[in-house]
C-alpha positions in Angstrom: 0.0 0.0 0.0 1.5 3.3 -1.0 1.0 6.6 0.7 -0.5 8.5 -2.2 -2.0 11.4 -0.1 -0.5 14.7 -1.0 -1.8 17.7 1.0 -2.2 21.1 -0.7 1.0 23.1 -0.7 -0.5 25.6 1.8 -1.8 22.8 4.2 1.4 20.8 4.9 0.8 20.8 8.6 -1.9 18.4 9.9 -3.1 21.1 12.2 -3.7 23.4 9.3 -5.6 20.6 7.5 -7.9 20.2 10.5 -8.6 23.9 10.8 -9.1 24.3 7.0 -11.7 21.5 7.0 -13.6 23.1 9.9 -13.6 26.6 8.3 -14.5 25.6 4.7 -16.8 22.6 5.1 -20.3 23.0 3.7 -22.9 23.8 6.4 -25.9 22.4 4.6 -28.1 21.2 7.4 -30.4 18.2 7.1 -34.1 19.2 7.5 -35.5 17.7 10.6 -38.8 17.6 12.3 -38.4 17.7 16.1 -40.7 15.8 18.5 -40.4 16.5 22.3 -41.8 13.8 24.6 -42.2 14.4 28.3 -41.1 11.5 30.4 -42.8 10.3 33.7 -40.1 12.1 35.7 -40.8 15.4 33.9 -37.7 15.3 31.7 -37.7 15.7 28.0 -36.9 13.2 25.3 -36.1 14.9 22.1 -36.5 13.0 18.9 -35.5 14.4 15.5 -37.1 12.8 12.4 -35.6 13.2 9.0 -38.0 15.5 7.1 -37.1 14.5 3.6 -38.0 11.4 1.5 -35.7 8.4 1.9 -35.0 6.3 -1.1 -34.4 3.1 0.7 -37.0 2.6 3.5 -35.0 -0.3 5.0 -32.3 2.1 6.1 -32.6 3.2 9.7 -30.2 4.9 12.0 -30.1 6.7 15.3 -27.8 9.5 16.3 -27.5 9.9 20.0 -26.0 13.1 21.4 -27.0 13.2 25.0 -25.2 16.3 26.1 -26.2 19.0 23.6 -29.6 17.9 22.4 -28.7 19.4 19.0 -28.7 17.1 16.0 -27.0 19.7 13.8 -23.8 19.9 16.0 -20.6 18.8 14.3 -20.4 15.8 16.6 -23.7 14.5 15.2 -22.9 15.2 11.6 -20.9 12.1 10.7 -19.9 11.8 7.1 
């Protein structure tokens, strides 16, 4: 296996590559429909449903981000 990766001339440092990706990445958010359910102990359970048609109805996934309750946070936007 050869190491074929060649960074851009201005992004030789791994730190610069990380920062560049964070600054220039597209911020297109996925449209979600939020549902808030109240639990018996008076807490909230927040469920975000994908609000666009899905081509393959057999695909299902769950993103869990317990701390921020924000599905559009970078930690939740896995690529």
